[in-house]
Steps between C-alpha positions, in 0.01 A plus 500: 500500500362856492723784614338711774661802330285453187349833391302411185277200417366470145282203396400467134325207337415172680732363767522268796590758762461484876436861595538440873877480435493876433312610813829543689645737240482813713648720226253400229379822338364380165251221426395435140270202455390450138376150427401191697660268748461139391291281734404804704300303761824336611743787461291810568282582799328829577670522839841482330411774254362721778818446703706598197300821459563588865870553435550869594755579228281460191508797264379343174218245459396362163241224541333302224151351516623171652636674809191718540270198454655312791520796737146619433314168473168503690591810701386861502772674704443844645868538578821308448670337800788747457552853369747505210677820594799467263316396184504777239408297187225239460400314184197269527302273269134508607171346394249776579216257446591339835431660837792329676750619236363854512496531878849349541644737241352803675621378839852460360490849346357659817758324714792646302528842662805604294362387163593739219457285187215255431460272199190284446456226240130426453459126444121498525206729572124507483209742507300235689747430782261620771732415791799688359282791386339537843840483669656766276200725554553499879692795643660264754688305231738798474485652846832683485670724242789380287706808567816387320344342191615691190484260203232246406490280190211265418565243226237312295225739605157394372279771649290281730316652796748350746795655316331840478423493873863423578618792285257729682629378838862558403426853381311573821757355742834594339551876551859487369412324175713620208400262223223245441569289190225273361600241240199314351503146368397599151415150381213476747174694479326691227610850402180641648578340836851650502358841411260478796788406732706792371212742560452372857871520579538853368242624751712419802775766473235775512430406861861505617617764749645807325841444657522153345723495189382163366556418136246253363612284207279258308710319240 
């Protein structure tokens, strides 16, 4: 039995868990999903996950690759079925080598009108992901400003073209940005490749509006 007054749902590791039991929790404000649900074909359906995301009280969403994989599979959404007006913090694991992952992530970010803190864990990327590259290069993929976004952290940054395009988009569409923190996955890529990525990233702040007080950190 799940209490309808439940405010926080945290899933870590692998579990048999029927998420539809939580769709009636009208006070649920925090969803952290880090891991897998065992036998997901039986226990997890996209419609259930979408219904869970429609709860109007969410303020914090932390979704691992498993969750993103199911919600984004074989789709290229322009918008989410609901605007997440209360969400102020999002943490996502994304494979930027996949168009469906990339487009879903951007739709989720765009649909969170009150978003102030964004954290991205890069699980995969590619310089040859033509679909994702073309999508990120379209102005329509970020057709509205992220007026409340102040803090962005990108983990396991590898400096691929898709990642660099996303950084450029965030700088261009977040006028209130205070800090952009890039944390590379040092074990991957040659030193020369990381130096090239650093050079490309350091160009972006020069094109920011003068009133923007962004602090760019590459560590």
